[in-house]
N, C-alpha and C positions, 0 to 999 in steps of 0.2 A: 430360290424364292421367286414366285411369279410377280408380274407387275401389279396385279390386283392386290396380292398379299402385301407388297411393299407400300402401296397407297394406304391400305387399311392400317398397317403398322404405323405409318406416319400420322394418320388421323388420330390414332390412339395416343401417340406421343404428344400431339398438339393438345388433345383434350386434357391429358394429365398436366401439361404445362399450364394450360388455362386454369385448371383447378388449383394448382399450386399458386399461380399468380393471384387468383381470387382470395385465397387464404392469406397470402402475404399482404395483399391490399387491405384486408380486414383484420390485420393482426392486432390492432389496438382494441377492436371490439372483442376479439377472443381473449386478450389479456384482461380486459375489464371484467368480462364474464367469469374468467378464471379466478381473479381476485375476489369478485363478489361471491362466487361459490365457496371459496376457502373461508371468507368472512362469515358467511351463513353457517358453514360447518362448525366453525369455532364458537359462534353464538349458540348453536344447538348443543354442542358439547358442554359448554360452560353454564348454560342456563337450564339444563335438564338435571333434575335430582337423581342421584344414584339409586339403583335397584340392587338389593342384595338377595341372595338365595340361600336358604337353609335346607338341609336334607337330613333324613333319618330313615332307619330301616327297622322293620319288625318281621318276626317269623310267626306264621300260623301253624300251630302244632295240630296234627291230625287227631280227629275223634273217632273212636270205634263206632262203626255203623254198619249194620248188615245190609243197608240199602245202597251204600256207596259203591261206585264202580272202581275196579282196580286201576292203578295208574297206567298199565299197559293198554287197557281198553280205552282210557281217555286219550292216550297218544294216538291210537288208531282212529278214534272218532274225530280227532282234530279239533275238538272243542275245548273251551276253557273250563276250569274247575268252577262250578257254580258257587262253591263255598268261598272261593277267592273273590269272585265278583260280588257276592253278597257282603263280604267284609269291606270291600272298597266302597260300596254304597253306604255302608254304616258309618265309615270314617267321614264321608262327605255329607252325612245327614245333618238335619237341623238339630237332632238330639245331641250330637257330639259338638258340632260347631257352635250351636247356641250356648251350650254350657261354657265353652271357651270364651265367647263374647262376654258372657256375664262375669266370669272370673277375672278377666283382664280389663274389663270396661272398654272394650273396643268400640262400642257404640257412642263413646264420648270423644269428641274431637276438640283439640285445643291447640292453637298455633298463633304465632305473631302475625299481625297484618303486614303484608309485603306489597311493594310497588308492583303494579301489573307488569307481567312479562319479564322484567329485569330484576325482580326482588331477589331471587335465588342467586343470580349472577353477581349482584352486589355483595352478597354474603361470601361467595366463593372467592371473589377478588379482594375481599376485606378492605374495601375502599373507605376512606375517611368520610364522616358525615359532613356535608357542606354547611350545615347550620341554618338552613332556611326553615322558617316557621311552618310552612305548609308541609314539610317533610317530617315533622315531629311525630305524627301518629304511626309512621311506618317503621318497621324493623330494619335494622341496618347491619348488625353483625352478631351480637352475643345474646340477643333476647331469647328467653326460654319461659315456658309455663308448664305446670303439671297440675291436673285436676283429677282428684280421686272420687268425687261424687258430684253428680248433676242430675237433678230431677226437675222436669218441666211439665207443664200441662200438655195434654195431647195436641192441641192446635199449634203448639210451639215446636213440636218435634220436627227436626230438619232445618229449623231457623237458627241463625247465628245470634248469640248474645255478645255485645261489644263490651269487652272488659278493658278498662283504662287504668294504668298504674298511676298511683298518687304519691308514692314514696312512703318511707317509714312503715313498710309492710302493710300498706293500705291500698285498696283499689275500689273503683266504682264500676258497676255493671249496668249497661243500658239494655233493658228488656225489649222484646219485639213490640210491645204495646207503647213504647216510648218512655216508660217510667224509669226512674233511676234508683239503684240501691247501692249501698256502700258496705264493704266487708273488710276483714283482716285475714292475713295468711294463717293457714292451719286452724281456722275457726269456721264453724258451720254457719252459713248464711241461709236462713230458712224463712219462708213465708207460707204458712199453712193455708191461708185464705185462697191463694192461687195455685198451690201445689208446687212451690219452688224450693229447691234445696241445692246448695252449691258449697263445695269445699275446695279451696285452692291451696295446694301444698307448697308450690314453688312458683315464684314470679320474679324473673330477672329482666330488668328494663328501666330506662330512665323515666322519670315522671312525664306523663303525656303519651307514652307508647300505648298502642292499642293492640288487643289480642282478640281473636275470634273463637268463641266457645259455642259448641252446639251438641245437642243430644240427637243422634241419628236414629232412624227406625231400626229396631232390632232385627227384623226379618231382612231388611235391605242390607244391613251390615253382614248378616250371615251369607247372603247371596254374593256380596263383594268378596268376602273371605273365601268362599268356595271357588270363585274365579281365580284367586291367587294360589289355590292349593291344587296340586296334582298328585295322584296316587296311581301307581302302576306296579305290576309284578316284574321283578328284575329278570326273571327267566321263565321259560315255559314250564309250568307245573313245578316251579321251585318253591311255592308257598312263602316266598319272601317278598314283602312289599316295600317299595321305596316311596317315601313321602317327601315332597318338595314344596316349599312355601316361599313366595317372593314378597318383598316388602321394602320400604324406603329407609329402614334403620336396621343395622346388624343385630344389636341386642334385642330389639323388639321382635324381629322375625324369628330368632331362636326361642325367645320366651313363648311366643304364640304357638310355635310348632311343638314345643315340649308340653304345653298345656293341652294341645289336641291329643298327643300321645297319652298323657295321663288320663284324660277323660275317656278316651277309647278303651284303654286297658281296664279302667274301673267299671265301665259299663259291661265289658266282656265278662268280668268276674261276677258282677251282679246278675247278668243274664244267665250264667251257668248255675248259680245257686237259686234262681227264681223257682225252678221246678220243685226242689227240695223244700223251699219255704212254703209253697202252696200246699204240699202234702202235709208238712208239719202243722200248718194252720188247721187243716182238717182234723188231724189226730188230736190236737189240743182241744178242739171243740167237742170231740166225742168222749174224751176221758171222763169228764164229770158225769155224763149220762151213764157211761158204763159202770163207774164206781157206784152210782146210785142203784143201778140194776142189780149189782152183786149184793148190796146191803138188803135190798127188797127181797131177793130170792132167799137169802140166809134167814131173814126174819120169818118168811112164810113157812120154810121148812121147820124151823124151831117151834113155831106156834102149832103146827100140825102134830108134831111129835109130843108136845106137852098135852095136847088135847087127847091124843090116842095113847098117852102114857108110854112113849118110847117104843115105836114100832121099828123092828130091824128088817132088813131086806134079805131074802134068801139068796143063795149062790147063783141061781138061775137069773133072778131079777138083777143082781149086781152085774152079771156078765152082759145082759141085755142093755143095762144102763150105760156100761162102759162103751159099748159099741155105738149107741145113740149119741152119747156125749162127744165121742171122737168125730163122728160125721158132722154134728152140729158145729164143732170147733172149726172143721175145715170149711164149712159153709160160711161161717163168720169171717174167716180169713179171706175167702173169695169175695165176700161183700166189700171188705176194705180195699182189696185190689181193684174191684170194679169201680169204686169211687175214684181211684187214681187214674184208671184207664179212661174214664169219662173226660178227664182233663187233657189227656194225651192223644187218644185215638177216637175215631168214629166207631159206630156200632158195627160197621161192616168190615172193620180191620181184622185180619186173620187172628191176631193175638186176642182181641176182644171176643171173637167168635169161639176160640178155643176155651176161654174162661166160661162162656155161657154153656158150652157142651159139658164141661167138667161139672159145673154146678147142677146141671140137669141130672146127670148120673148120680151124684151124691143125694140129690133130693129124692130120686127114685128109691135109693137104698134106705133113706131115712123113712120114707112112707111105708116100706115093707116092715121095718123094725117097729114102727108105731102100731102097725096092725097086730104084730105079735104081742105087744104090751097090752092090747085090749083083752087078752085071755087071762090076765092076772087077776087075783082077788082085788076087790075094790080098795082095801086099805093099802095093799102092796102097789096098786096102780097109782094111787095118789102120792105115796111116798116116792115112787119112781119118777113121777112127773116133776115133783118139787125138787128132788135131788138133781134131776137132769137140768132143770132151769138154773139151779145154783152153779153147777159145774160149767154150763155153757157161758153164764155171765162171768164167772171167774176166768175162763179161758179167753173170752173176748177182751176182758180188762187187761190180762197179762200180755196178750198180743199187741194191744194198743201201746202199752208201756214199752215193750220191746221195739216196736216200730218207731216210737218217739225217740228213743235213744239212737237208733240207726240213722234217722234223718238229721238229728242234731250233729252227729259225727260227719255226715255227708256235707251238711251246710258249712260246717267249720273248716272242712278240708278242701273246698273248691278254690282253685287258683286260676281258673280260666285257661284258654288254649292259645294265648297270645304272649309272645316273648319279645321284649324290646332288645334288638341287637345293637343299635347305635342311637344314642341320644341326638337331639338336634344340634347341628353345627353349621355355622355360616362363615365362609372365608372372609377375611377383611377386604378382599378386592371385590368391588361390585361387578355384577354381570352385565349391567347396562348403565349408562350408554357405552357402547363399544367405540371408544374415541378414535382409534386408528382407522377403523372401518368407516366411521362417519366422515372423517376428514378425507380419506381416500375417495370415498364415494362423492363427497361434495366437490372435490377437485376434478374428478372425472366428469361429473355432471356439469360443472361450470365450463370446462373446456368443450364438452359436447354442445352445450347451449350456445357458446360463442361461435363455434363452427357452424351450428345449425342456423343461427341468425345470419351469418355471413352468406351461407349458401342459399337460404330462403330469400334474402335480399337480392342476391344475384338472380335467383330463379324468377322472382316476380317483378324484377326491375327490367323494364322494356327499353331503357336507354342504351345508346351505342356504347359498347365497352372498349372497342378498339377499331383500328383501321380495317381489320379483316371483316368486320360486320358490314362496313360500307362497300368494300371490294366485292363481297358476295353478291351485292345488288348490281354489279357491273359498272360501278362508278369509281373512277380513279381518285386516289387520295393524293393531292399535291403536297400537303405538308401536315405535320402534327405539331400544334402549338401548345406548349405546356401551360399549366396554371402558374401565374406569377403572383408573388406576394405584394407587388406594387399596383395591382389592379384596383381601380376606384369605381364605385357605383355612381351612375349618373343621376340618381334620384336626389333632388334637392340641392344639386350643385350648379353654380353659375359658371364655373370654369373646370375643365377636366384636363389633367396632364397627359402629355404624349409620351408613352413609354420609350419609344425609339430615340427621343431627344433627352429625356431625364435619366434614363437607365439604358444606355446603348449596349451594355455588356450583358444584359439579361438574356437568359436562354430563350425566352419567348421571342425576343427581337431577332436572335440568330435563326430561329425557326422561320420567321417571316422573311429573312434574307434568303433562306433556302426556297421559300415559296416564290420569291421574286425571280430566282434563277429558273425554277420550273415553269413559271408563266412565260418567261422570255422565250424558251424553246417551244412551249406549247402553243404560242400565238403566231408561229411562223406561217402557218397556212390559213390563219383567220382572215376574214374579209376586212375587219378593222382591228385596231389595237385597243379596243374598248372592252372592259370587263365589267359585267354586272355581278355584284356581290349581294346575295340574298340568303335567307334562312327559312326554316319551316315555321318558326314561332319567335316571338321576342326573346331577348336576353340570351341569344346564342353567341353574341360577341362579334357580329358582322361589322358594326361601326368601329369597334376597336381594331378589328383586322384591316378594314379599309383605310383608316387613318394611318396606322403604323406601317402598312404596306406602301402607302403613298410616300411616306417620309423616307423609308429605306430605299425606295426606288429613286427618289429625287437625290438622295445622298450618293447614289451610284452614278449620278451624272445624267439621268434621264429627265426629260421634260414631262412632268406628270400633272394631270388635271383630276382633281377629286370633286365629285358631284354628290351633293346630298339630295337624293331623289325620293326620300321619304317625305312626301308632301302632306303627310298627316301628323307625324310625330318626330320629324327629323331634328336631331340635336348636334350635328357635327359642328355647328357654330360655337358650341361650348369649348371645343378643343382649340379654336383659333380666335376666341374673344371677338366674335362678330355679333353685331346687334341682332335682335330677334327679327325685326322687319326690314333688315338690309336687303337690297335687291338681289335676286338669285334666280334659280331655275324657273320657278312659277312665273315670275315677272317676265323673263325672257320668252317663255312659251306663249304667254298671253300677249306678247308684242309690246309690252310697256317699256322695256329697256333694251339697249343693244347688248351684244355679247360681252364687250369690253367692260361695261358697267356691272355685269352680273358676276364677273370674276374678281377674286381677291388674291393677293400674294400670300403664300404660306410662310411658315417660320423658317424654312430652309430654301436655299436657292433652287430654282427649277420647279417648285411646287406652286400650283394655282388651285384655289378652292372656290367652288360655286355652291353657296348655301341654298337652302330651300326657297328663300325669299318669303314673301307674304303668303301664308298658307291659304290655298284656294278652297272654295266650297266644292269644286268638281275636279279633283286631281286626275282621275282616270280619263276624263274627256280631254284634259290638257295634254296628257302623255300620248293619247291616240292621234294627236295632230301631226301633220307632216313635218312640222317645225322641229319635233324631237328627233326624227330621223336625219333631218338636215343638220341639226346640231351635232349629232354624232359624226357625220361626214366632215364637218368643218373642224371639229376638235381633233379628229384623226389626222388632219393635215398639219395642225399646229403643234401637237403633242406626241411624244413617244408612247405614252401610256395614259389611258383614260379609265379611271376607276369610278364606278357608279354604286353608291350605297343605297340599295333599294329596300323597300319594306318587306316584311315576311310574306312568303308566297301563299301560305295557307290562310292568311288573314285578309289579303286583298288581291286583286287581279293585276295590279300595276306591274309587278316584276315580269309577268308573262307578256304583257304588252311591250315593255321595254326590251325584252329578250329578243324580239324580232330585229332590232336595230343595232345590236351590239355584236362584237366579235365572239365572245364566249360568256357563259354564265357559270359562276362558281357558287356553291352552296356551303355555308358555314354550319357545321354540325357540332353541337355542344356535347362534350364527353359526359356520359352517364345522365344526360338530361334530354337530349333530342332522341325520340324513339325511332327505331328502325322503320316502323310503319309510316312515320312522318316523312322520312327520307324518301320512301317509295311513293308517298302521295305527291311530294314535290316533283319527282321525276315524271310521274304520270301526268301531272298538270301541264308541264312544259311539252311533253310529247303529244298530248291532245291538241295543243295549240300549234303544233308544227315545229316546235323548238326542241332543245335538249340541254341537259345540264352537263357541262364539260367535265366537271370534277368537283371535289369537295375538299374542305380544310377541316380537320378534326381539331377543335379548339378547346382550351381549358382542360387539358389532360392532367389528371391527378398524378402527382409525382410518384406515388407508391404503386401505380398500376403496372402490372407485369404482363398485360395483354400482348399478344404476338405483334400487333401492329404498332404498339407503343414502346417497344423495347429500345428503339433507337433513342427516343427522348429520355427514357429511364436511365440508360447507361450514360447518356450525354450529360447527365447532371453532375458527373464527376469533373466535367470540363469547366474551366474558369479562365476569364481573361486577366484576372488579377495575378500579378507576379508574386512569387513566393518571397 
């Protein structure tokens, strides 16, 4: 492996370690999101009403048709059977579904009033009623209602009627116009003046319980039913259809699907016998006229014979008459067939055209025979015509009677081309909600959301995460001070505790001792033993660091001088119970007091403290005086270590001015609060003025941080000064 590959591999490992550290640091966020996801999943599962699915199968039996394509040709064409597609649309049509809606009263809704969002959940958990009066109208567990009839005026369609149980099988109903009616179970409540009719068959609920009853729009109900119904062929060209219906009640969904099957089968039978019914209706309308024509022809022939005193036909005339009668009988049959063809075909249909051609030939033959009858004697001709009319009328009447009987048989024998293979059945287990899937998905989404929040927070958070972020800027990290539970905010406090005195075994104090050691060796080449402590912005912990560093250094036997150089907001006096306007740095620089009067003895031996003194109106001008540099030289001769608590660098220019007179400048960086850009800005500020920042202290490191630069402090948390 080459050097470049090793470096790349190490970088990858560090990135993975940082990622793992970020996730561990945000583990409580991930756990909270995970628990929240599981809770939401449980709520969805318990508060969602179950959905059941019923299915049934039917077979479409083939009809003989000369125009249908063979099955093999349909397979080659790759298209669906148009007959199957037509039946699917018929099942889903308003004709079938509307009849089902009417039969089962699906456009009538009746349900107990439930608490919003959690009403169903309370019923599932069977929680006891708390007994509060404001909860009386709401259903709790066992409430039921059944309405068999509801008629309302058109403007009230889709609006709820509020029905309130009164006890003793009585109820009141509040109408949409605000009026009130009272009724009894299993009795019809009607008001013809407004078009209201209501019959409640079952009502279970304590007095005061409210129920919502509404008459929905029929067409909209059909549309909703169609959405819940699916029809599909089970296999290609199988002619077997599977019907599936979803609903919120097992018994109801089976009853509804069976009603759809029954309605569809009945309309299929009715559709099959409709053609025969239309033909039979035509035949029945022609029979009285044909019977009257027979009687009229018989009377005319008898009257003529009586008039001519019984004229008989010759053999030649009878033969001619027979032929004419036969042709006219055929023409009469063709006329009946033509009436039927008019209802089934257009005039250009081949079958219709064949009938017209046949009729034209017969008519031509009849015209020839009639011309032959013109040569008969007048008496024979008249008898011939009257006899022909009678026989034609009799033949037509007999044909009509025969056709009537045939159609009656056809109509009675029609059974349709649909066969129900399986009646509707709904398993007792609902198909939704899928509890295990929802819970698993909620758990995964909760974990992903937690991880996403942690990573996004890390991505958009510009604060320093570890010592390596500072070291990448070329700035040494002298110490990592962890967050302590004993830290106290300075806001509103007149006295602040010193951690190194009150809790000397705290790990933060031990980190400051490590800082003391690092500074001891780091100042060997410095021009003075004075250290300027600053930060980029307030609340980084520089005063806390300066005070406790001064204490641990003095406890090590050093002579330490701690100066509060924040001449605008300095508050080191709160750590040492020094009065606000006690003489200090500002008074010394102004020449108002000598050095000895500006110093105070600290709480430990070897520690001297110089407060800010009276806050001046021109702090920068005071610090720029030569007296400040002279002060540093003088203190360097009297003390082993001089610590200067300066204001934030990015807020004022005081630290840059003071930095020219001190031995080293240290920047306090607050973990996850001080931005990397702020650290760079402080370094550039000092470099522009001809100075430099010697190093940094990473302060307030969170205990669960696993960043590379913080691992020492993290693992050091196991260490304790307390004996077992």
